C-alpha positions as CSV (number, residue, x, y, z in Angstrom):
1,M,-2.6,-24.4,-29.3
2,L,0.0,-25.5,-26.8
3,V,0.9,-22.3,-25.9
4,L,-2.8,-22.1,-24.1
5,L,-1.4,-24.7,-21.4
6,G,0.0,-21.7,-19.5
7,I,-3.7,-20.7,-18.7
8,A,-4.4,-24.1,-17.7
9,V,-1.6,-23.9,-15.3
10,V,-3.0,-20.5,-14.0
11,V,-6.5,-22.0,-13.4
12,A,-5.0,-25.2,-11.8
13,G,-2.6,-23.5,-9.6
14,F,-5.2,-21.0,-8.3
15,V,-7.7,-23.7,-7.7
16,A,-5.1,-25.8,-5.5
17,R,-4.4,-22.6,-3.6
18,I,-0.7,-22.7,-4.6
19,N,1.3,-19.5,-4.2
20,P,0.2,-16.8,-6.8
21,L,3.6,-15.8,-7.7
22,L,4.8,-19.6,-7.8
23,V,1.9,-20.2,-10.4
24,I,2.5,-17.2,-12.5
25,L,6.2,-18.1,-13.0
26,I,5.2,-21.6,-13.8
27,A,2.7,-20.4,-16.2
28,A,5.1,-18.1,-17.9
29,I,7.6,-20.7,-18.5
30,V,5.3,-23.4,-19.8
31,T,4.1,-20.9,-22.3
32,G,7.7,-19.9,-23.3
33,V,8.8,-23.5,-23.7
34,T,5.6,-24.7,-25.6
35,A,5.8,-22.0,-27.9
36,A,8.9,-23.5,-29.2
37,V,7.1,-26.9,-29.8
38,G,6.5,-27.5,-33.5
39,P,7.4,-30.3,-36.3
40,G,10.5,-32.1,-35.8
41,V,11.2,-30.4,-32.3
42,D,13.4,-31.9,-30.2
43,L,14.7,-31.7,-26.6
44,R,17.4,-29.5,-27.4
45,A,15.2,-27.0,-29.1
46,L,12.9,-27.3,-25.8
47,A,16.0,-26.6,-23.5
48,E,17.0,-23.7,-25.5
49,A,13.4,-22.4,-25.1
50,G,13.4,-22.6,-21.6
51,V,16.7,-20.8,-21.5
52,T,15.3,-18.0,-23.6
53,T,12.4,-17.9,-21.4
54,L,14.3,-17.6,-18.0
55,T,16.7,-14.8,-19.9
56,A,13.6,-12.8,-20.6
57,F,13.0,-12.9,-16.9
58,G,16.2,-11.7,-16.1
59,D,16.4,-9.0,-18.5
60,A,13.0,-7.6,-17.2
61,F,14.3,-7.7,-13.8
62,N,17.5,-6.0,-14.4
63,D,15.7,-3.4,-16.4
64,N,13.5,-2.7,-13.6
65,R,16.2,-3.2,-10.9
66,Y,15.5,0.3,-9.3
67,F,12.1,-0.5,-8.9
68,H,12.6,-3.7,-7.1
69,I,14.7,-1.9,-4.4
70,T,11.6,-1.2,-2.7
71,W,10.8,-4.7,-2.3
72,L,14.0,-5.3,-0.5
73,I,12.7,-3.6,2.1
74,L,9.7,-5.8,3.0
75,P,12.1,-8.3,4.5
76,V,13.7,-5.7,6.7
77,I,10.4,-4.4,8.1
78,G,9.3,-8.1,8.8
79,L,12.5,-8.6,10.6
80,L,11.9,-5.5,12.8
81,E,8.3,-6.8,13.4
82,R,9.7,-10.0,14.8
83,A,12.0,-8.3,16.8
84,G,9.1,-6.2,18.6
85,L,8.7,-3.0,16.4
86,Q,4.7,-2.8,16.9
87,E,5.1,-3.4,20.7
88,R,7.7,-0.5,20.8
89,A,5.6,1.9,18.9
90,R,2.9,1.0,21.5
91,M,4.9,1.6,24.5
92,L,6.1,5.0,22.8
93,I,2.7,6.2,22.1
94,A,1.7,5.3,25.7
95,R,3.8,8.0,27.2
96,V,2.1,10.8,25.6
97,R,-0.9,11.3,27.6
98,A,-2.4,14.0,25.0
99,A,-2.5,11.4,22.2
100,T,-5.5,9.8,20.9
101,A,-6.1,7.6,18.0
102,G,-7.8,10.5,16.1
103,R,-5.2,12.9,16.5
104,L,-2.3,10.6,15.9
105,L,-3.9,9.9,12.5
106,L,-4.5,13.8,11.9
107,S,-0.8,14.2,12.4
108,Y,0.3,11.5,10.2
109,L,-2.3,12.5,7.5
110,F,-0.7,16.0,7.5
111,V,2.7,14.5,7.1
112,R,1.8,12.3,4.5
113,Q,0.2,14.9,2.6
114,A,2.9,17.3,2.6
115,T,5.6,14.7,2.0
116,S,3.4,13.3,-1.0
117,A,3.3,17.1,-2.3
118,L,6.8,17.3,-2.6
119,G,7.1,14.0,-4.5
120,L,8.2,11.5,-1.6
121,T,5.3,9.5,-2.2
122,S,7.6,6.1,-0.7
123,L,7.9,7.7,2.4
124,G,4.5,6.0,3.9
125,G,2.5,3.1,2.5
126,H,0.6,0.3,4.1
127,P,3.4,-2.5,4.4
128,Q,6.3,-0.2,5.4
129,M,4.4,2.5,7.5
130,V,0.6,1.8,8.3
131,R,1.1,-1.9,9.6
132,P,4.4,-1.7,11.5
133,L,4.2,2.0,13.0
134,V,0.9,4.2,12.4
135,A,-1.6,1.5,13.3
136,P,0.0,0.1,16.2
137,M,0.6,3.4,17.7
138,A,-3.1,4.4,17.2
139,E,-4.3,1.2,19.0
140,G,-1.7,2.0,21.8
141,A,-3.3,5.5,22.2
142,A,-6.8,3.8,22.2
143,E,-5.5,1.4,24.7
144,V,-4.3,4.0,27.2
145,E,-7.8,5.6,26.9
146,A,-9.3,2.4,27.5
147,G,-7.2,1.3,30.3
148,G,-6.7,-2.0,28.8
149,D,-7.1,-4.3,25.8
150,L,-9.4,-3.0,23.3
151,P,-12.6,-4.9,21.7
152,D,-11.7,-6.6,18.2
153,R,-14.6,-4.2,16.7
154,I,-12.5,-1.1,17.8
155,R,-9.2,-2.6,17.0
156,F,-10.0,-3.3,13.4
157,R,-11.6,0.2,13.1
158,I,-8.3,1.9,13.9
159,R,-6.6,-0.5,11.5
160,G,-8.8,0.3,8.8
161,M,-8.8,4.0,9.5
162,S,-5.1,4.1,9.6
163,A,-5.2,2.6,6.2
164,A,-7.7,5.2,4.9
165,T,-5.9,7.8,6.0
166,D,-2.7,7.1,4.3
167,N,-4.5,6.4,1.1
168,I,-6.3,9.8,1.5
169,G,-3.0,11.8,2.5
170,L,-1.2,10.0,-0.7
171,F,-4.0,10.5,-3.4
172,F,-4.5,14.2,-2.5
173,G,-1.1,15.1,-1.6
174,E,1.0,13.5,-4.6
175,D,-1.1,15.6,-7.5
176,I,0.5,18.8,-6.0
177,F,3.9,17.6,-7.2
178,I,4.2,18.6,-10.9
179,A,6.1,15.4,-11.8
180,I,3.8,12.8,-10.8
181,G,2.4,10.6,-13.2
182,S,-1.1,11.8,-13.1
183,I,0.0,15.6,-13.9
184,V,2.1,14.4,-16.8
185,L,-0.9,12.4,-18.2
186,M,-3.1,15.3,-18.0
187,V,-0.6,17.6,-19.6
188,G,-0.1,15.0,-22.6
189,F,-3.8,14.4,-22.9
190,L,-4.7,18.2,-22.9
191,E,-2.0,19.0,-25.6
192,Q,-3.2,16.3,-27.6
193,A,-6.5,18.3,-27.8
194,G,-4.7,21.3,-28.6
195,I,-4.9,22.8,-25.0
196,I,-1.3,23.9,-23.9
197,V,-1.0,24.1,-19.8
198,E,1.9,24.0,-17.6
199,P,2.4,21.2,-15.2
200,L,2.6,24.0,-12.3
201,Q,-0.9,25.2,-13.6
202,L,-2.4,22.1,-12.8
203,S,-0.7,21.5,-9.5
204,V,-1.6,24.7,-8.3
205,W,-5.2,23.7,-8.9
206,A,-4.8,20.4,-6.9
207,I,-4.0,22.7,-3.7
208,P,-7.8,23.5,-2.9
209,T,-8.9,19.8,-3.2
210,A,-5.9,18.8,-1.0
211,I,-6.8,21.3,1.6
212,A,-10.3,20.2,1.5
213,A,-9.7,16.7,1.8
214,F,-7.5,17.4,4.8
215,A,-10.4,19.2,6.2
216,V,-12.9,16.7,5.8
217,H,-10.9,13.6,6.7
218,G,-9.5,15.6,9.7
219,V,-13.1,16.2,11.2
220,R,-14.0,12.5,10.5
221,L,-10.8,11.7,12.7
222,L,-11.7,13.8,15.3
223,L,-15.2,12.4,15.4
224,F,-13.4,8.9,15.3
225,D,-12.2,9.6,18.8
226,R,-15.6,10.0,19.9
227,E,-17.0,6.7,18.3
228,I,-14.4,5.0,20.2
229,R,-15.1,6.5,23.3
230,R,-18.9,5.7,22.8
231,D,-18.0,2.1,22.2
232,L,-15.8,2.0,25.2
233,A,-18.7,3.1,27.4
234,A,-20.9,0.9,26.0
235,R,-18.5,-2.0,26.8
236,D,-18.0,-1.0,30.4
237,T,-21.7,-0.5,31.1
238,E,-22.3,-3.8,29.4
239,A,-19.6,-5.1,32.0
240,G,-21.0,-3.6,34.9
241,Q,-24.4,-5.1,34.3
């Protein structure tokens, strides 16, 4: 029953609002160490259990080291943001007079969907693309149109629409790539049911859905520009009164 102490650590850590990663790590170590507790156990056995648990963490990290390369990029993005990446993105888009938030996001939707269809799903994403570049550029385009700062309501709407655009482009674009996990899963499931299909066949049928998703969300983005203009006009009217 001592192995259940790991659950107590998780509950206590979350109640105390400690960093979740640290809580999970400590809970795993506690579970691994207490699993070695038994009749006649000594401190040496506990130490060996702790070493075994840490070794398991190291083996898991080493076996998945290529996956963890992605996480090494996040500190780099943080440093770029601190150096003014978002401000530079706003300044860059402010020079393009024809740019609006909706048009910019529509262009990003096309690029995101096209690259995902080629299997390049890591080229976009919320932490590495939307937060540092896409959302600030969309906000910058709206600020030029507004002639100044944006109300918080519009700013948060732009950020939400930026994230949604990335999600839609990835979700409906990646299924066109024949080696994506969802295609492989469907091929395997159908094969178990006695239905033999080629991955390319499923990918081809994903193209009409991707086109429809692009058209529907593209219209939403163009209407989003009209919504921003309407909100800005209402703000100016209220300020004039």
